[in-house]
N, CA, C and O atoms as a printed pandas DataFrame, in Angstrom:
     atom_number atom_name residue_name chain_id  residue_number  x_coord  y_coord  z_coord
0              1         N          MET        A               1   26.519  -66.178    6.195
1              2        CA          MET        A               1   25.620  -67.704    6.455
2              3         C          MET        A               1   26.790  -67.454    5.015
3              4         O          MET        A               1   26.884  -66.455    4.302
4              5         N          ARG        A               2   27.648  -68.876    4.936
5              6        CA          ARG        A               2   27.801  -68.800    3.630
6              7         C          ARG        A               2   27.896  -70.027    3.145
7              8         O          ARG        A               2   28.106  -70.939    3.945
8              9         N          ARG        A               3   27.797  -70.241    2.106
9             10        CA          ARG        A               3   26.892  -71.706    1.262
10            11         C          ARG        A               3   28.398  -71.727    0.368
11            12         O          ARG        A               3   29.261  -70.849    0.354
12            13         N          LEU        A               4   28.385  -72.854   -0.254
13            14        CA          LEU        A               4   28.786  -73.608   -1.225
14            15         C          LEU        A               4   28.740  -75.074   -1.164
15            16         O          LEU        A               4   28.805  -76.008   -0.366
16            17         N          TRP        A               5   28.539  -74.705   -2.866
17            18        CA          TRP        A               5   27.713  -76.839   -3.586
18            19         C          TRP        A               5   29.233  -77.302   -4.292
19            20         O          TRP        A               5   29.450  -76.824   -5.406
20            21         N          GLY        A               6   29.676  -77.681   -4.042
21            22        CA          GLY        A               6   30.581  -78.343   -4.629
22            23         C          GLY        A               6   30.454  -79.557   -5.327
23            24         O          GLY        A               6   29.764  -80.382   -4.729
24            25         N          SER        A               7   31.021  -80.008   -6.677
25            26        CA          SER        A               7   31.096  -80.922   -6.891
26            27         C          SER        A               7   31.728  -81.810   -8.148
27            28         O          SER        A               7   31.267  -81.478   -9.240
28            29         N          ASP        A               8   32.595  -82.762   -8.172
29            30        CA          ASP        A               8   33.159  -83.801   -8.417
30            31         C          ASP        A               8   32.644  -84.844   -9.559
31            32         O          ASP        A               8   31.514  -84.921  -10.042
32            33         N          SER        A               9   33.877  -85.677   -9.869
33            34        CA          SER        A               9   33.504  -86.971  -10.393
34            35         C          SER        A               9   35.205  -87.807  -10.635
35            36         O          SER        A               9   35.369  -88.482  -11.652
36            37         N          GLY        A              10   36.048  -87.697   -9.879
37            38        CA          GLY        A              10   37.574  -88.165  -10.248
38            39         C          GLY        A              10   38.653  -87.266   -9.500
39            40         O          GLY        A              10   39.539  -87.832   -8.859
40            41         N          GLY        A              11   38.597  -85.857   -9.568
41            42        CA          GLY        A              11   39.473  -85.039   -8.845
42            43         C          GLY        A              11   39.798  -84.854   -7.905
43            44         O          GLY        A              11   39.344  -85.739   -7.179
44            45         N          ARG        A              12   40.666  -83.838   -7.092
45            46        CA          ARG        A              12   40.365  -83.644   -5.934
46            47         C          ARG        A              12   40.117  -82.180   -5.819
47            48         O          ARG        A              12   40.493  -81.130   -6.341
48            49         N          PHE        A              13   39.391  -82.559   -4.988
49            50        CA          PHE        A              13   38.956  -80.691   -4.344
50            51         C          PHE        A              13   38.407  -80.571   -3.469
51            52         O          PHE        A              13   37.317  -81.135   -3.380
52            53         N          ARG        A              14   38.966  -79.681   -2.274
53            54        CA          ARG        A              14   38.356  -79.430   -0.814
54            55         C          ARG        A              14   38.081  -77.907   -0.874
55            56         O          ARG        A              14   38.768  -77.116   -1.520
56            57         N          THR        A              15   36.674  -77.491    0.094
57            58        CA          THR        A              15   36.006  -77.011    0.922
58            59         C          THR        A              15   36.675  -76.660    1.970
59            60         O          THR        A              15   36.890  -77.508    2.835
60            61         N          HIS        A              16   37.134  -75.377    2.114
61            62        CA          HIS        A              16   37.161  -74.996    3.748
62            63         C          HIS        A              16   36.099  -74.322    4.723
63            64         O          HIS        A              16   36.108  -73.132    4.407
64            65         N          GLY        A              17   35.119  -74.528    5.835
65            66        CA          GLY        A              17   34.550  -73.683    6.338
66            67         C          GLY        A              17   35.600  -73.139    7.449
67            68         O          GLY        A              17   36.827  -73.232    7.467
68            69         N          ARG        A              18   34.744  -72.568    8.328
69            70        CA          ARG        A              18   35.609  -72.080    9.937
70            71         C          ARG        A              18   36.691  -72.834   10.985
71            72         O          ARG        A              18   37.760  -72.664   11.571
72            73         N          HIS        A              19   35.335  -74.030   10.723
73            74        CA          HIS        A              19   35.471  -75.112   11.407
74            75         C          HIS        A              19   35.837  -76.680   11.701
75            76         O          HIS        A              19   36.091  -77.403   12.664
76            77         N          SER        A              20   35.677  -76.777    9.944
77            78        CA          SER        A              20   36.185  -78.111    9.736
78            79         C          SER        A              20   36.701  -77.497    7.760
79            80         O          SER        A              20   37.010  -76.421    7.250
80            81         N          GLN        A              21   36.491  -79.212    7.166
81            82        CA          GLN        A              21   37.598  -79.268    5.576
82            83         C          GLN        A              21   36.841  -80.295    5.043
83            84         O          GLN        A              21   37.210  -81.352    5.556
84            85         N          ALA        A              22   35.806  -80.489    4.116
85            86        CA          ALA        A              22   35.442  -81.432    3.062
86            87         C          ALA        A              22   36.364  -81.944    1.956
87            88         O          ALA        A              22   36.426  -81.128    1.036
88            89         N          THR        A              23   37.080  -83.010    1.765
89            90        CA          THR        A              23   37.535  -83.658    0.787
90            91         C          THR        A              23   37.181  -84.594   -0.119
91            92         O          THR        A              23   37.228  -85.775    0.223
92            93         N          VAL        A              24   36.699  -84.182   -1.644
93            94        CA          VAL        A              24   35.901  -85.180   -2.324
94            95         C          VAL        A              24   36.267  -85.848   -2.338
95            96         O          VAL        A              24   37.441  -85.812   -1.969
96            97         N          ARG        A              25   35.751  -87.050   -2.728
97            98        CA          ARG        A              25   35.604  -88.826   -2.996
98            99         C          ARG        A              25   34.854  -89.180   -4.380
99           100         O          ARG        A              25   34.234  -90.243   -4.421
100          101         N          GLY        A              26   34.875  -88.446   -5.379
101          102        CA          GLY        A              26   33.459  -88.638   -6.431
102          103         C          GLY        A              26   31.379  -87.881   -6.143
103          104         O          GLY        A              26   30.171  -88.105   -6.216
104          105         N          THR        A              27   32.240  -87.140   -5.880
105          106        CA          THR        A              27   30.289  -86.769   -4.623
106          107         C          THR        A              27   29.478  -84.973   -5.926
107          108         O          THR        A              27   29.620  -84.448   -7.030
108          109         N          ARG        A              28   28.799  -84.868   -4.799
109          110        CA          ARG        A              28   28.012  -83.838   -4.203
110          111         C          ARG        A              28   27.192  -82.868   -2.866
111          112         O          ARG        A              28   26.136  -82.771   -2.241
112          113         N          TRP        A              29   27.844  -82.592   -2.931
113          114        CA          TRP        A              29   27.737  -81.940   -1.533
114          115         C          TRP        A              29   27.268  -80.719   -1.186
115          116         O          TRP        A              29   26.616  -80.207   -2.096
116          117         N          LEU        A              30   27.379  -79.934   -0.012
117          118        CA          LEU        A              30   27.356  -78.781    0.339
118          119         C          LEU        A              30   28.227  -77.963    1.618
119          120         O          LEU        A              30   28.255  -78.319    2.796
120          121         N          THR        A              31   28.645  -77.238    1.250
121          122        CA          THR        A              31   29.152  -76.955    3.085
122          123         C          THR        A              31   29.198  -75.874    3.148
123          124         O          THR        A              31   29.863  -75.195    2.365
124          125         N          VAL        A              32   28.165  -75.176    4.564
125          126        CA          VAL        A              32   27.266  -73.980    4.613
126          127         C          VAL        A              32   28.313  -73.600    6.147
127          128         O          VAL        A              32   28.046  -74.361    7.076
128          129         N          ASP        A              33   29.331  -72.626    6.434
129          130        CA          ASP        A              33   29.453  -71.641    6.981
130          131         C          ASP        A              33   28.356  -71.024    8.371
131          132         O          ASP        A              33   28.057  -69.886    8.007
132          133         N          ARG        A              34   27.670  -71.294    9.744
133          134        CA          ARG        A              34   26.943  -70.781   10.218
134          135         C          ARG        A              34   27.554  -70.408   11.483
135          136         O          ARG        A              34   28.673  -69.898   11.431
136          137         N          CYS        A              35   27.076  -70.557   12.447
137          138        CA          CYS        A              35   27.170  -69.329   13.817
138          139         C          CYS        A              35   27.321  -69.988   14.802
139          140         O          CYS        A              35   27.606  -69.452   15.872
140          141         N          ASP        A              36   27.068  -72.127   14.595
141          142        CA          ASP        A              36   27.005  -72.710   15.765
142          143         C          ASP        A              36   28.506  -74.228   15.090
143          144         O          ASP        A              36   29.050  -75.209   15.597
144          145         N          GLY        A              37   28.531  -73.733   14.166
145          146        CA          GLY        A              37   29.848  -74.620   13.687
146          147         C          GLY        A              37   29.709  -74.172   11.492
147          148         O          GLY        A              37   29.248  -73.150   10.984
148          149         N          THR        A              38   30.308  -75.410   10.780
149          150        CA          THR        A              38   29.880  -75.288    9.035
150          151         C          THR        A              38   29.169  -76.800    9.110
151          152         O          THR        A              38   29.887  -77.702    9.541
152          153         N          LEU        A              39   28.444  -76.976    8.901
153          154        CA          LEU        A              39   27.458  -78.140    7.552
154          155         C          LEU        A              39   27.984  -78.406    6.174
155          156         O          LEU        A              39   28.264  -77.641    5.251
156          157         N          THR        A              40   28.039  -79.755    6.302
157          158        CA          THR        A              40   28.344  -80.332    5.617
158          159         C          THR        A              40   27.120  -81.353    4.723
159          160         O          THR        A              40   26.984  -82.415    5.330
160          161         N          ARG        A              41   26.470  -81.300    3.808
161          162        CA          ARG        A              41   25.594  -81.834    3.542
162          163         C          ARG        A              41   26.080  -82.708    2.452
163          164         O          ARG        A              41   26.749  -82.232    1.534
164          165         N          VAL        A              42   25.666  -84.420    2.530
165          166        CA          VAL        A              42   26.315  -84.564    0.829
166          167         C          VAL        A              42   25.026  -85.404    0.128
167          168         O          VAL        A              42   24.320  -86.176    0.777
168          169         N          THR        A              43   24.875  -85.169   -1.064
169          170        CA          THR        A              43   23.951  -85.744   -1.953
170          171         C          THR        A              43   24.151  -86.829   -2.565
171          172         O          THR        A              43   23.148  -87.346   -3.057
172          173         N          ARG        A              44   25.102  -87.334   -2.693
173          174        CA          ARG        A              44   25.588  -87.869   -3.877
174          175         C          ARG        A              44   27.433  -88.533   -2.915
175          176         O          ARG        A              44   28.177  -87.998   -2.094
176          177         N          GLY        A              45   27.447  -89.680   -3.526
177          178        CA          GLY        A              45   29.092  -89.870   -3.523
178          179         C          GLY        A              45   28.991  -89.998   -1.743
179          180         O          GLY        A              45   28.057  -90.308   -1.005
180          181         N          ALA        A              46   30.246  -89.651   -1.507
181          182        CA          ALA        A              46   31.002  -89.555    0.281
182          183         C          ALA        A              46   32.375  -88.701    0.107
183          184         O          ALA        A              46   33.374  -88.864   -0.594
184          185         N          VAL        A              47   31.946  -87.630    1.142
185          186        CA          VAL        A              47   32.917  -87.192    1.729
186          187         C          VAL        A              47   33.567  -87.061    2.668
187          188         O          VAL        A              47   32.807  -87.400    3.575
188          189         N          SER        A              48   34.889  -86.675    3.285
189          190        CA          SER        A              48   35.361  -87.030    3.679
190          191         C          SER        A              48   35.748  -85.778    4.257
191          192         O          SER        A              48   36.277  -84.902    3.572
192          193         N          VAL        A              49   35.427  -85.594    5.935
193          194        CA          VAL        A              49   35.402  -84.112    6.867
194          195         C          VAL        A              49   36.033  -83.895    8.132
195          196         O          VAL        A              49   35.553  -84.329    9.179
196          197         N          ARG        A              50   37.503  -82.982    8.046
197          198        CA          ARG        A              50   37.794  -82.742    8.407
198          199         C          ARG        A              50   37.442  -82.216    9.693
199          200         O          ARG        A              50   37.511  -81.000    9.511
200          201         N          ASP        A              51   37.047  -82.440   11.088
201          202        CA          ASP        A              51   36.737  -81.533   12.161
202          203         C          ASP        A              51   37.948  -81.191   12.979
203          204         O          ASP        A              51   38.656  -82.012   13.562
204          205         N          HIS        A              52   38.171  -79.360   12.951
205          206        CA          HIS        A              52   39.344  -79.426   13.460
206          207         C          HIS        A              52   39.010  -79.030   14.970
207          208         O          HIS        A              52   39.911  -79.239   15.783
208          209         N          VAL        A              53   37.946  -78.543   15.383
209          210        CA          VAL        A              53   38.077  -78.638   16.901
210          211         C          VAL        A              53   38.290  -80.244   17.481
211          212         O          VAL        A              53   39.251  -80.668   18.124
212          213         N          ARG        A              54   37.378  -80.801   17.148
213          214        CA          ARG        A              54   37.807  -82.177   17.684
214          215         C          ARG        A              54   38.819  -82.627   17.366
215          216         O          ARG        A              54   39.532  -83.058   18.272
216          217         N          ASP        A              55   39.205  -82.696   16.248
217          218        CA          ASP        A              55   40.450  -83.499   15.310
218          219         C          ASP        A              55   40.036  -84.427   15.354
219          220         O          ASP        A              55   40.174  -85.269   16.241
220          221         N          ARG        A              56   39.419  -84.483   14.383
221          222        CA          ARG        A              56   38.797  -85.783   14.440
222          223         C          ARG        A              56   38.407  -85.562   12.922
223          224         O          ARG        A              56   37.667  -84.641   12.576
224          225         N          THR        A              57   39.160  -86.804   11.727
225          226        CA          THR        A              57   38.125  -86.755   10.317
226          227         C          THR        A              57   36.794  -88.346   10.303
227          228         O          THR        A              57   36.877  -89.545   10.570
228          229         N          VAL        A              58   35.716  -87.420    9.839
229          230        CA          VAL        A              58   34.896  -88.300    9.397
230          231         C          VAL        A              58   33.765  -88.397    8.082
231          232         O          VAL        A              58   33.110  -87.437    7.676
232          233         N          LEU        A              59   33.721  -89.469    7.658
233          234        CA          LEU        A              59   33.270  -89.766    6.965
234          235         C          LEU        A              59   31.794  -89.585    6.564
235          236         O          LEU        A              59   31.078  -89.855    7.528
236          237         N          VAL        A              60   31.192  -89.276    5.632
237          238        CA          VAL        A              60   29.560  -88.695    5.918
238          239         C          VAL        A              60   29.529  -89.112    3.988
239          240         O          VAL        A              60   30.149  -88.754    2.986
240          241         N          ARG        A              61   28.338  -90.113    4.350
241          242        CA          ARG        A              61   27.682  -90.313    2.669
242          243         C          ARG        A              61   26.700  -89.871    2.314
243          244         O          ARG        A              61   26.750  -88.667    2.562
244          245         N          ALA        A              62   25.788  -90.119    1.860
245          246        CA          ALA        A              62   24.959  -89.572    0.623
246          247         C          ALA        A              62   23.790  -89.476    1.534
247          248         O          ALA        A              62   23.415  -90.332    2.335
248          249         N          GLY        A              63   23.423  -88.654    1.367
249          250        CA          GLY        A              63   22.168  -88.835    2.456
250          251         C          GLY        A              63   22.094  -88.156    4.204
251          252         O          GLY        A              63   21.353  -88.103    5.186
252          253         N          HIS        A              64   23.226  -87.795    3.782
253          254        CA          HIS        A              64   23.367  -87.546    5.512
254          255         C          HIS        A              64   24.207  -86.285    5.454
255          256         O          HIS        A              64   24.173  -85.725    4.358
256          257         N          SER        A              65   24.984  -85.689    6.427
257          258        CA          SER        A              65   24.941  -84.120    7.341
258          259         C          SER        A              65   26.307  -84.821    8.255
259          260         O          SER        A              65   26.624  -85.980    8.524
260          261         N          TYR        A              66   26.848  -83.598    8.531
261          262        CA          TYR        A              66   28.137  -83.445    9.548
262          263         C          TYR        A              66   27.711  -81.943    9.696
263          264         O          TYR        A              66   27.359  -80.981    9.013
264          265         N          LEU        A              67   28.005  -82.393   11.275
265          266        CA          LEU        A              67   28.318  -80.414   11.661
266          267         C          LEU        A              67   28.698  -81.098   12.955
267          268         O          LEU        A              67   28.337  -81.870   13.843
268          269         N          ALA        A              68   30.352  -79.755   12.161
269          270        CA          ALA        A              68   31.805  -79.703   12.790
270          271         C          ALA        A              68   31.035  -78.129   13.743
271          272         O          ALA        A              68   30.491  -77.168   13.200
272          273         N          ARG        A              69   31.221  -78.317   15.053
273          274        CA          ARG        A              69   30.274  -76.878   16.125
274          275         C          ARG        A              69   31.944  -76.484   16.237
275          276         O          ARG        A              69   33.055  -77.003   16.352
276          277         N          SER        A              70   31.020  -74.728   16.072
277          278        CA          SER        A              70   31.926  -74.488   17.492
278          279         C          SER        A              70   32.738  -74.341   18.617
279          280         O          SER        A              70   32.235  -74.412   19.738
280          281         N          ARG        A              71   33.983  -74.135   18.453
281          282        CA          ARG        A              71   34.370  -74.087   20.713
282          283         C          ARG        A              71   33.558  -72.919   21.200
283          284         O          ARG        A              71   34.218  -72.377   22.087
284          285         N          ALA        A              72   32.671  -72.430   21.055
285          286        CA          ALA        A              72   31.540  -71.666   21.462
286          287         C          ALA        A              72   30.304  -72.773   22.113
287          288         O          ALA        A              72   29.889  -72.981   23.253
288          289         N          ALA        A              73   29.940  -73.401   20.613
289          290        CA          ALA        A              73   28.446  -74.334   20.886
290          291         C          ALA        A              73   29.246  -74.961   21.703
291          292         O          ALA        A              73   28.727  -74.962   22.819
292          293         N          LEU        A              74   30.228  -75.480   21.699
293          294        CA          LEU        A              74   30.288  -76.771   22.508
294          295         C          LEU        A              74   30.821  -76.457   23.182
295          296         O          LEU        A              74   31.913  -77.012   23.054
296          297         N          ARG        A              75   30.830  -75.494   24.401
297          298        CA          ARG        A              75   30.757  -75.356   25.775
298          299         C          ARG        A              75   29.274  -75.085   26.088
299          300         O          ARG        A              75   28.894  -75.344   27.230
300          301         N          ARG        A              76   28.255  -74.512   25.053
301          302        CA          ARG        A              76   27.047  -73.772   25.164
302          303         C          ARG        A              76   26.465  -75.245   25.769
303          304         O          ARG        A              76   25.896  -75.311   26.859
304          305         N          LEU        A              77   26.748  -76.682   24.690
305          306        CA          LEU        A              77   26.604  -77.705   25.031
306          307         C          LEU        A              77   26.500  -78.264   26.749
307          308         O          LEU        A              77   25.608  -78.350   27.594
308          309         N          ARG        A              78   28.212  -78.617   26.656
309          310        CA          ARG        A              78   27.912  -78.760   27.691
310          311         C          ARG        A              78   28.026  -78.595   29.297
311          312         O          ARG        A              78   28.434  -79.423   30.112
312          313         N          ARG        A              79   27.396  -76.862   29.582
313          314        CA          ARG        A              79   26.003  -76.648   30.470
314          315         C          ARG        A              79   25.778  -77.128   30.585
315          316         O          ARG        A              79   24.735  -77.179   31.237
């Protein structure tokens, strides 16, 4: 498992996981690569998360999180 805390107050900054990418919007957030996907947790501000598996972008606000599931995890859920 890999973790990366990010913090920014106006510049452009991104963190990349295996299954998603988070782009800063004046905030503080955590990106965690796990076996079942990439978790992005926001503690301040908002983060734009690009889910590469589902091919969509999700806005995650402070106090919320988003798990971009891996393809294998999505297949297990659909069974």
